[in-house]
N, CA, C and O atoms as a Tripos MOL2 file, in Angstrom:
@<TRIPOS>MOLECULE
protein
  240   239    60     0     0
PROTEIN
NO_CHARGES

@<TRIPOS>ATOM
      1 N         137.0530   90.6510  124.3210 N.3       1 MET1
      2 CA        135.9530   89.8040  123.7600 C.3       1 MET1
      3 C         134.6520   90.5190  123.8780 C.2       1 MET1
      4 O         133.8230   90.4790  122.9690 O.2       1 MET1
      5 N         134.4520   91.2150  125.0590 N.am      2 GLN2
      6 CA        133.1700   91.9420  125.2490 C.3       2 GLN2
      7 C         133.0070   93.0210  124.2120 C.2       2 GLN2
      8 O         131.8760   93.2470  123.7810 O.2       2 GLN2
      9 N         134.0550   93.7150  123.7700 N.am      3 GLN3
     10 CA        133.9300   94.7360  122.7360 C.3       3 GLN3
     11 C         133.5260   94.1220  121.3910 C.2       3 GLN3
     12 O         132.7830   94.7410  120.6300 O.2       3 GLN3
     13 N         133.9930   92.9480  121.1040 N.am      4 ILE4
     14 CA        133.6000   92.2690  119.8530 C.3       4 ILE4
     15 C         132.1420   91.9730  119.9230 C.2       4 ILE4
     16 O         131.4300   92.2380  118.9540 O.2       4 ILE4
     17 N         131.6430   91.4310  121.0250 N.am      5 ILE5
     18 CA        130.2420   91.1150  121.0940 C.3       5 ILE5
     19 C         129.3630   92.3320  121.0350 C.2       5 ILE5
     20 O         128.2980   92.2920  120.4200 O.2       5 ILE5
     21 N         129.8010   93.4730  121.6920 N.am      6 GLU6
     22 CA        129.0070   94.6930  121.5870 C.3       6 GLU6
     23 C         128.9800   95.1450  120.1720 C.2       6 GLU6
     24 O         127.9120   95.5320  119.6980 O.2       6 GLU6
     25 N         130.0540   95.1280  119.4640 N.am      7 LYS7
     26 CA        130.1050   95.6020  118.0460 C.3       7 LYS7
     27 C         129.1620   94.7940  117.2010 C.2       7 LYS7
     28 O         128.3980   95.3220  116.3930 O.2       7 LYS7
     29 N         129.2400   93.4450  117.4160 N.am      8 TRP8
     30 CA        128.3240   92.4970  116.6840 C.3       8 TRP8
     31 C         126.8820   92.9050  116.9320 C.2       8 TRP8
     32 O         126.0940   93.0040  115.9920 O.2       8 TRP8
     33 N         126.5280   93.1450  118.2000 N.am      9 ARG9
     34 CA        125.1400   93.5640  118.6040 C.3       9 ARG9
     35 C         124.7260   94.8030  117.9330 C.2       9 ARG9
     36 O         123.6280   94.8940  117.3850 O.2       9 ARG9
     37 N         125.6170   95.7960  117.9660 N.am     10 ARG10
     38 CA        125.3030   97.1100  117.2890 C.3      10 ARG10
     39 C         125.1700   96.9460  115.7860 C.2      10 ARG10
     40 O         124.3150   97.5880  115.1760 O.2      10 ARG10
     41 N         125.9770   96.1220  115.1820 N.am     11 ASP11
     42 CA        125.9220   95.8450  113.7170 C.3      11 ASP11
     43 C         124.5780   95.2410  113.3820 C.2      11 ASP11
     44 O         123.9590   95.6070  112.3830 O.2      11 ASP11
     45 N         124.1180   94.3120  114.2180 N.am     12 ARG12
     46 CA        122.8310   93.6230  114.0080 C.3      12 ARG12
     47 C         121.6880   94.6270  114.0750 C.2      12 ARG12
     48 O         120.7980   94.6020  113.2240 O.2      12 ARG12
     49 N         121.6950   95.5180  115.0790 N.am     13 ILE13
     50 CA        120.6780   96.5060  115.2750 C.3      13 ILE13
     51 C         120.7070   97.4530  114.0360 C.2      13 ILE13
     52 O         119.6490   97.7080  113.4620 O.2      13 ILE13
     53 N         121.8470   97.9620  113.6230 N.am     14 ASN14
     54 CA        121.9270   98.8110  112.5090 C.3      14 ASN14
     55 C         121.4870   98.1780  111.2340 C.2      14 ASN14
     56 O         120.8680   98.8430  110.4040 O.2      14 ASN14
     57 N         121.7710   96.9560  111.0440 N.am     15 SER15
     58 CA        121.3430   96.1970  109.8500 C.3      15 SER15
     59 C         119.8530   96.1330  109.8270 C.2      15 SER15
     60 O         119.2490   96.4620  108.8060 O.2      15 SER15
     61 N         119.2090   95.7140  110.9320 N.am     16 SER16
     62 CA        117.7210   95.6120  111.0780 C.3      16 SER16
     63 C         117.1050   96.9010  110.8410 C.2      16 SER16
     64 O         116.1060   96.9540  110.1230 O.2      16 SER16
     65 N         117.6410   98.0550  111.4190 N.am     17 LEU17
     66 CA        117.1170   99.3050  111.1840 C.3      17 LEU17
     67 C         117.1470   99.7490  109.7260 C.2      17 LEU17
     68 O         116.2030  100.3730  109.2400 O.2      17 LEU17
     69 N         118.2510   99.4200  109.0210 N.am     18 SER18
     70 CA        118.3670   99.6630  107.5910 C.3      18 SER18
     71 C         117.2970   98.9730  106.7980 C.2      18 SER18
     72 O         116.7110   99.4990  105.8510 O.2      18 SER18
     73 N         117.0770   97.7300  107.2580 N.am     19 GLU19
     74 CA        116.0290   96.8860  106.5360 C.3      19 GLU19
     75 C         114.6400   97.4790  106.7930 C.2      19 GLU19
     76 O         113.8130   97.5340  105.8830 O.2      19 GLU19
     77 N         114.3890   97.9100  107.9910 N.am     20 LEU20
     78 CA        113.0490   98.5400  108.2830 C.3      20 LEU20
     79 C         112.9350   99.7760  107.3980 C.2      20 LEU20
     80 O         111.8780  100.0430  106.8260 O.2      20 LEU20
     81 N         113.9710  100.4890  107.2950 N.am     21 ARG21
     82 CA        113.8360  101.7850  106.4850 C.3      21 ARG21
     83 C         113.4720  101.4780  105.0880 C.2      21 ARG21
     84 O         112.7200  102.2150  104.4500 O.2      21 ARG21
     85 N         114.0350  100.3190  104.5640 N.am     22 ARG22
     86 CA        113.7100   99.9150  103.1650 C.3      22 ARG22
     87 C         112.3010   99.4090  103.0310 C.2      22 ARG22
     88 O         111.6870   99.5710  101.9760 O.2      22 ARG22
     89 N         111.7590   98.7900  104.0870 N.am     23 LEU23
     90 CA        110.4550   98.0970  104.0740 C.3      23 LEU23
     91 C         109.2790   99.0000  104.3320 C.2      23 LEU23
     92 O         108.1700   98.7810  103.8420 O.2      23 LEU23
     93 N         109.5450   99.9950  105.0950 N.am     24 VAL24
     94 CA        108.4070  100.8880  105.5400 C.3      24 VAL24
     95 C         108.2960  102.0440  104.5150 C.2      24 VAL24
     96 O         109.2260  102.8340  104.3550 O.2      24 VAL24
     97 N         107.1960  102.1190  103.8620 N.am     25 PRO25
     98 CA        107.0440  103.0890  102.7720 C.3      25 PRO25
     99 C         107.4300  104.4860  103.1260 C.2      25 PRO25
    100 O         108.2230  105.0760  102.3920 O.2      25 PRO25
    101 N         106.9180  105.0950  104.2340 N.am     26 THR26
    102 CA        107.2140  106.4350  104.5980 C.3      26 THR26
    103 C         108.6690  106.6000  104.9210 C.2      26 THR26
    104 O         109.1960  107.6850  104.6760 O.2      26 THR26
    105 N         109.3560  105.6390  105.4410 N.am     27 ALA27
    106 CA        110.7950  105.7900  105.7170 C.3      27 ALA27
    107 C         111.5820  105.6670  104.3820 C.2      27 ALA27
    108 O         112.6000  106.3320  104.1900 O.2      27 ALA27
    109 N         111.0910  104.8160  103.4820 N.am     28 PHE28
    110 CA        111.7870  104.5930  102.1890 C.3      28 PHE28
    111 C         111.6720  105.9300  101.3760 C.2      28 PHE28
    112 O         112.5980  106.3170  100.6620 O.2      28 PHE28
    113 N         110.5520  106.5840  101.5080 N.am     29 GLU29
    114 CA        110.3710  107.8810  100.7460 C.3      29 GLU29
    115 C         111.3490  108.9280  101.1190 C.2      29 GLU29
    116 O         111.7610  109.7660  100.3170 O.2      29 GLU29
    117 N         111.7350  108.8490  102.4530 N.am     30 LYS30
    118 CA        112.6120  109.8820  103.0010 C.3      30 LYS30
    119 C         114.1320  109.4170  102.8810 C.2      30 LYS30
    120 O         115.0310  110.0340  103.4520 O.2      30 LYS30
    121 N         114.3440  108.3460  102.1410 N.am     31 GLN31
    122 CA        115.6960  107.7450  102.0880 C.3      31 GLN31
    123 C         116.7340  108.7580  101.5840 C.2      31 GLN31
    124 O         117.9000  108.7200  101.9770 O.2      31 GLN31
    125 N         116.2660  109.6950  100.6730 N.am     32 GLY32
    126 CA        117.2530  110.5070  100.0150 C.3      32 GLY32
    127 C         117.6350  111.6950  100.9250 C.2      32 GLY32
    128 O         118.6080  112.3990  100.6590 O.2      32 GLY32
    129 N         116.8790  111.8970  101.9660 N.am     33 SER33
    130 CA        117.2060  112.9570  102.8960 C.3      33 SER33
    131 C         118.3840  112.5910  103.8450 C.2      33 SER33
    132 O         118.9570  111.5040  103.7680 O.2      33 SER33
    133 N         118.6910  113.4860  104.6790 N.am     34 SER34
    134 CA        119.8500  113.2680  105.6270 C.3      34 SER34
    135 C         119.5570  112.0020  106.4680 C.2      34 SER34
    136 O         118.4210  111.5360  106.5540 O.2      34 SER34
    137 N         120.5700  111.5010  107.0460 N.am     35 LYS35
    138 CA        120.4910  110.2810  107.8990 C.3      35 LYS35
    139 C         119.3200  110.4180  108.8630 C.2      35 LYS35
    140 O         119.1820  111.4110  109.5780 O.2      35 LYS35
    141 N         118.4450  109.3400  108.8570 N.am     36 MET36
    142 CA        117.2980  109.3560  109.6980 C.3      36 MET36
    143 C         117.6660  108.7910  111.0740 C.2      36 MET36
    144 O         118.4290  107.8310  111.1830 O.2      36 MET36
    145 N         117.1020  109.4130  112.1280 N.am     37 GLU37
    146 CA        117.3820  108.9080  113.4720 C.3      37 GLU37
    147 C         116.7850  107.5470  113.6420 C.2      37 GLU37
    148 O         115.7320  107.2520  113.0780 O.2      37 GLU37
    149 N         117.4470  106.7020  114.4170 N.am     38 LYS38
    150 CA        116.8890  105.3120  114.6670 C.3      38 LYS38
    151 C         115.5620  105.3440  115.3180 C.2      38 LYS38
    152 O         114.7140  104.5040  115.0180 O.2      38 LYS38
    153 N         115.3260  106.3020  116.2260 N.am     39 ALA39
    154 CA        113.9840  106.3640  116.9110 C.3      39 ALA39
    155 C         112.9510  106.6890  115.9080 C.2      39 ALA39
    156 O         111.8380  106.1680  115.9750 O.2      39 ALA39
    157 N         113.2920  107.5880  114.9140 N.am     40 LYS40
    158 CA        112.2940  107.9180  113.8960 C.3      40 LYS40
    159 C         111.9500  106.7120  112.9980 C.2      40 LYS40
    160 O         110.7850  106.5410  112.6390 O.2      40 LYS40
    161 N         112.9180  105.8900  112.6350 N.am     41 ILE41
    162 CA        112.6630  104.6820  111.8510 C.3      41 ILE41
    163 C         111.7210  103.8300  112.6000 C.2      41 ILE41
    164 O         110.7100  103.3610  112.0780 O.2      41 ILE41
    165 N         112.0780  103.6250  113.8900 N.am     42 LEU42
    166 CA        111.1930  102.7310  114.7760 C.3      42 LEU42
    167 C         109.7890  103.3190  114.8190 C.2      42 LEU42
    168 O         108.8140  102.5870  114.6470 O.2      42 LEU42
    169 N         109.6680  104.5950  115.0380 N.am     43 GLN43
    170 CA        108.3250  105.1750  115.1310 C.3      43 GLN43
    171 C         107.5240  105.0170  113.8830 C.2      43 GLN43
    172 O         106.3330  104.7090  113.9280 O.2      43 GLN43
    173 N         108.1970  105.2340  112.7160 N.am     44 MET44
    174 CA        107.5020  105.0290  111.4240 C.3      44 MET44
    175 C         107.0890  103.5940  111.2170 C.2      44 MET44
    176 O         106.0500  103.3250  110.6130 O.2      44 MET44
    177 N         107.9180  102.6320  111.7280 N.am     45 THR45
    178 CA        107.5440  101.2660  111.5910 C.3      45 THR45
    179 C         106.3410  100.9400  112.4720 C.2      45 THR45
    180 O         105.4610  100.2090  112.0180 O.2      45 THR45
    181 N         106.2540  101.4340  113.6880 N.am     46 VAL46
    182 CA        105.1460  101.2390  114.5500 C.3      46 VAL46
    183 C         103.8850  101.8780  113.9220 C.2      46 VAL46
    184 O         102.8200  101.2600  113.9540 O.2      46 VAL46
    185 N         103.9740  103.0430  113.3790 N.am     47 ASP47
    186 CA        102.8310  103.6620  112.7850 C.3      47 ASP47
    187 C         102.3450  102.8930  111.5640 C.2      47 ASP47
    188 O         101.1400  102.7740  111.3410 O.2      47 ASP47
    189 N         103.2790  102.3710  110.7740 N.am     48 HIS48
    190 CA        102.9740  101.5770  109.5820 C.3      48 HIS48
    191 C         102.1500  100.2960  110.0190 C.2      48 HIS48
    192 O         101.0860   99.9770  109.4870 O.2      48 HIS48
    193 N         102.7420   99.6200  111.0180 N.am     49 LEU49
    194 CA        102.0980   98.3820  111.5050 C.3      49 LEU49
    195 C         100.7340   98.6810  112.0410 C.2      49 LEU49
    196 O          99.8090   97.9100  111.7860 O.2      49 LEU49
    197 N         100.5640   99.6710  112.7120 N.am     50 LYS50
    198 CA         99.2230  100.0680  113.2860 C.3      50 LYS50
    199 C          98.2780  100.2900  112.1320 C.2      50 LYS50
    200 O          97.1400   99.8210  112.1720 O.2      50 LYS50
    201 N          98.7050  100.9780  111.1260 N.am     51 MET51
    202 CA         97.8410  101.1990  109.9660 C.3      51 MET51
    203 C          97.5170   99.9340  109.2990 C.2      51 MET51
    204 O          96.3530   99.7390  108.9480 O.2      51 MET51
    205 N          98.4580   99.0220  109.0810 N.am     52 LEU52
    206 CA         98.1640   97.7640  108.4580 C.3      52 LEU52
    207 C          97.2310   96.9250  109.2890 C.2      52 LEU52
    208 O          96.3700   96.2230  108.7580 O.2      52 LEU52
    209 N          97.4030   96.9990  110.6220 N.am     53 HIS53
    210 CA         96.5000   96.2870  111.5620 C.3      53 HIS53
    211 C          95.1030   96.8260  111.4360 C.2      53 HIS53
    212 O          94.1570   96.0380  111.3970 O.2      53 HIS53
    213 N          94.9230   98.1000  111.3730 N.am     54 ALA54
    214 CA         93.5900   98.7470  111.1850 C.3      54 ALA54
    215 C          92.9760   98.3790  109.9130 C.2      54 ALA54
    216 O          91.7690   98.1400  109.8650 O.2      54 ALA54
    217 N          93.7140   98.3170  108.8920 N.am     55 ILE55
    218 CA         93.1490   97.8700  107.5440 C.3      55 ILE55
    219 C          92.7200   96.4800  107.5370 C.2      55 ILE55
    220 O          91.7060   96.1040  106.9490 O.2      55 ILE55
    221 N          93.5090   95.7060  108.2040 N.am     56 GLY56
    222 CA         93.2040   94.2640  108.3360 C.3      56 GLY56
    223 C          91.9400   94.0360  109.1420 C.2      56 GLY56
    224 O          91.1720   93.1270  108.8270 O.2      56 GLY56
    225 N          91.7040   94.8280  110.1640 N.am     57 ASP57
    226 CA         90.4680   94.7190  111.0600 C.3      57 ASP57
    227 C          89.2890   95.0270  110.2490 C.2      57 ASP57
    228 O          88.2470   94.4090  110.4660 O.2      57 ASP57
    229 N          89.3540   95.9930  109.2630 N.am     58 THR58
    230 CA         88.1330   96.4640  108.5120 C.3      58 THR58
    231 C          87.8360   95.4420  107.3920 C.2      58 THR58
    232 O          86.7070   95.3700  106.9070 O.2      58 THR58
    233 N          88.8560   94.6500  106.9820 N.am     59 ASP59
    234 CA         88.6090   93.6540  105.8610 C.3      59 ASP59
    235 C          87.8520   92.4380  106.3850 C.2      59 ASP59
    236 O          87.3470   91.6700  105.5650 O.2      59 ASP59
    237 N          87.7370   92.2060  107.7010 N.am     60 ALA60
    238 CA         87.0870   91.0180  108.1600 C.3      60 ALA60
    239 C          85.5670   91.0330  108.1060 C.2      60 ALA60
    240 O          84.9250   90.0520  108.4820 O.2      60 ALA60
@<TRIPOS>BOND
     1     1     2 1
     2     2     3 1
     3     3     4 2
     4     3     5 am
     5     5     6 1
     6     6     7 1
     7     7     8 2
     8     7     9 am
     9     9    10 1
    10    10    11 1
    11    11    12 2
    12    11    13 am
    13    13    14 1
    14    14    15 1
    15    15    16 2
    16    15    17 am
    17    17    18 1
    18    18    19 1
    19    19    20 2
    20    19    21 am
    21    21    22 1
    22    22    23 1
    23    23    24 2
    24    23    25 am
    25    25    26 1
    26    26    27 1
    27    27    28 2
    28    27    29 am
    29    29    30 1
    30    30    31 1
    31    31    32 2
    32    31    33 am
    33    33    34 1
    34    34    35 1
    35    35    36 2
    36    35    37 am
    37    37    38 1
    38    38    39 1
    39    39    40 2
    40    39    41 am
    41    41    42 1
    42    42    43 1
    43    43    44 2
    44    43    45 am
    45    45    46 1
    46    46    47 1
    47    47    48 2
    48    47    49 am
    49    49    50 1
    50    50    51 1
    51    51    52 2
    52    51    53 am
    53    53    54 1
    54    54    55 1
    55    55    56 2
    56    55    57 am
    57    57    58 1
    58    58    59 1
    59    59    60 2
    60    59    61 am
    61    61    62 1
    62    62    63 1
    63    63    64 2
    64    63    65 am
    65    65    66 1
    66    66    67 1
    67    67    68 2
    68    67    69 am
    69    69    70 1
    70    70    71 1
    71    71    72 2
    72    71    73 am
    73    73    74 1
    74    74    75 1
    75    75    76 2
    76    75    77 am
    77    77    78 1
    78    78    79 1
    79    79    80 2
    80    79    81 am
    81    81    82 1
    82    82    83 1
    83    83    84 2
    84    83    85 am
    85    85    86 1
    86    86    87 1
    87    87    88 2
    88    87    89 am
    89    89    90 1
    90    90    91 1
    91    91    92 2
    92    91    93 am
    93    93    94 1
    94    94    95 1
    95    95    96 2
    96    95    97 am
    97    97    98 1
    98    98    99 1
    99    99   100 2
   100    99   101 am
   101   101   102 1
   102   102   103 1
   103   103   104 2
   104   103   105 am
   105   105   106 1
   106   106   107 1
   107   107   108 2
   108   107   109 am
   109   109   110 1
   110   110   111 1
   111   111   112 2
   112   111   113 am
   113   113   114 1
   114   114   115 1
   115   115   116 2
   116   115   117 am
   117   117   118 1
   118   118   119 1
   119   119   120 2
   120   119   121 am
   121   121   122 1
   122   122   123 1
   123   123   124 2
   124   123   125 am
   125   125   126 1
   126   126   127 1
   127   127   128 2
   128   127   129 am
   129   129   130 1
   130   130   131 1
   131   131   132 2
   132   131   133 am
   133   133   134 1
   134   134   135 1
   135   135   136 2
   136   135   137 am
   137   137   138 1
   138   138   139 1
   139   139   140 2
   140   139   141 am
   141   141   142 1
   142   142   143 1
   143   143   144 2
   144   143   145 am
   145   145   146 1
   146   146   147 1
   147   147   148 2
   148   147   149 am
   149   149   150 1
   150   150   151 1
   151   151   152 2
   152   151   153 am
   153   153   154 1
   154   154   155 1
   155   155   156 2
   156   155   157 am
   157   157   158 1
   158   158   159 1
   159   159   160 2
   160   159   161 am
   161   161   162 1
   162   162   163 1
   163   163   164 2
   164   163   165 am
   165   165   166 1
   166   166   167 1
   167   167   168 2
   168   167   169 am
   169   169   170 1
   170   170   171 1
   171   171   172 2
   172   171   173 am
   173   173   174 1
   174   174   175 1
   175   175   176 2
   176   175   177 am
   177   177   178 1
   178   178   179 1
   179   179   180 2
   180   179   181 am
   181   181   182 1
   182   182   183 1
   183   183   184 2
   184   183   185 am
   185   185   186 1
   186   186   187 1
   187   187   188 2
   188   187   189 am
   189   189   190 1
   190   190   191 1
   191   191   192 2
   192   191   193 am
   193   193   194 1
   194   194   195 1
   195   195   196 2
   196   195   197 am
   197   197   198 1
   198   198   199 1
   199   199   200 2
   200   199   201 am
   201   201   202 1
   202   202   203 1
   203   203   204 2
   204   203   205 am
   205   205   206 1
   206   206   207 1
   207   207   208 2
   208   207   209 am
   209   209   210 1
   210   210   211 1
   211   211   212 2
   212   211   213 am
   213   213   214 1
   214   214   215 1
   215   215   216 2
   216   215   217 am
   217   217   218 1
   218   218   219 1
   219   219   220 2
   220   219   221 am
   221   221   222 1
   222   222   223 1
   223   223   224 2
   224   223   225 am
   225   225   226 1
   226   226   227 1
   227   227   228 2
   228   227   229 am
   229   229   230 1
   230   230   231 1
   231   231   232 2
   232   231   233 am
   233   233   234 1
   234   234   235 1
   235   235   236 2
   236   235   237 am
   237   237   238 1
   238   238   239 1
   239   239   240 2
@<TRIPOS>SUBSTRUCTURE
     1 MET1         2 RESIDUE 1 A MET
     2 GLN2         6 RESIDUE 1 A GLN
     3 GLN3        10 RESIDUE 1 A GLN
     4 ILE4        14 RESIDUE 1 A ILE
     5 ILE5        18 RESIDUE 1 A ILE
     6 GLU6        22 RESIDUE 1 A GLU
     7 LYS7        26 RESIDUE 1 A LYS
     8 TRP8        30 RESIDUE 1 A TRP
     9 ARG9        34 RESIDUE 1 A ARG
    10 ARG10       38 RESIDUE 1 A ARG
    11 ASP11       42 RESIDUE 1 A ASP
    12 ARG12       46 RESIDUE 1 A ARG
    13 ILE13       50 RESIDUE 1 A ILE
    14 ASN14       54 RESIDUE 1 A ASN
    15 SER15       58 RESIDUE 1 A SER
    16 SER16       62 RESIDUE 1 A SER
    17 LEU17       66 RESIDUE 1 A LEU
    18 SER18       70 RESIDUE 1 A SER
    19 GLU19       74 RESIDUE 1 A GLU
    20 LEU20       78 RESIDUE 1 A LEU
    21 ARG21       82 RESIDUE 1 A ARG
    22 ARG22       86 RESIDUE 1 A ARG
    23 LEU23       90 RESIDUE 1 A LEU
    24 VAL24       94 RESIDUE 1 A VAL
    25 PRO25       98 RESIDUE 1 A PRO
    26 THR26      102 RESIDUE 1 A THR
    27 ALA27      106 RESIDUE 1 A ALA
    28 PHE28      110 RESIDUE 1 A PHE
    29 GLU29      114 RESIDUE 1 A GLU
    30 LYS30      118 RESIDUE 1 A LYS
    31 GLN31      122 RESIDUE 1 A GLN
    32 GLY32      126 RESIDUE 1 A GLY
    33 SER33      130 RESIDUE 1 A SER
    34 SER34      134 RESIDUE 1 A SER
    35 LYS35      138 RESIDUE 1 A LYS
    36 MET36      142 RESIDUE 1 A MET
    37 GLU37      146 RESIDUE 1 A GLU
    38 LYS38      150 RESIDUE 1 A LYS
    39 ALA39      154 RESIDUE 1 A ALA
    40 LYS40      158 RESIDUE 1 A LYS
    41 ILE41      162 RESIDUE 1 A ILE
    42 LEU42      166 RESIDUE 1 A LEU
    43 GLN43      170 RESIDUE 1 A GLN
    44 MET44      174 RESIDUE 1 A MET
    45 THR45      178 RESIDUE 1 A THR
    46 VAL46      182 RESIDUE 1 A VAL
    47 ASP47      186 RESIDUE 1 A ASP
    48 HIS48      190 RESIDUE 1 A HIS
    49 LEU49      194 RESIDUE 1 A LEU
    50 LYS50      198 RESIDUE 1 A LYS
    51 MET51      202 RESIDUE 1 A MET
    52 LEU52      206 RESIDUE 1 A LEU
    53 HIS53      210 RESIDUE 1 A HIS
    54 ALA54      214 RESIDUE 1 A ALA
    55 ILE55      218 RESIDUE 1 A ILE
    56 GLY56      222 RESIDUE 1 A GLY
    57 ASP57      226 RESIDUE 1 A ASP
    58 THR58      230 RESIDUE 1 A THR
    59 ASP59      234 RESIDUE 1 A ASP
    60 ALA60      238 RESIDUE 1 A ALA
């Protein structure tokens, strides 16, 4: 039972990482290249969110 739960958890993580890769422009641009590390996808997401946050702060 524990193995099934762990597989389900890993599948959810991988699915979310795939979605982030599609949503973050810099990650999407590199989609054709070799498989991207999970840490790289997360870092690109953080960088993109920081950029959006900075843009939002200047619009106020």
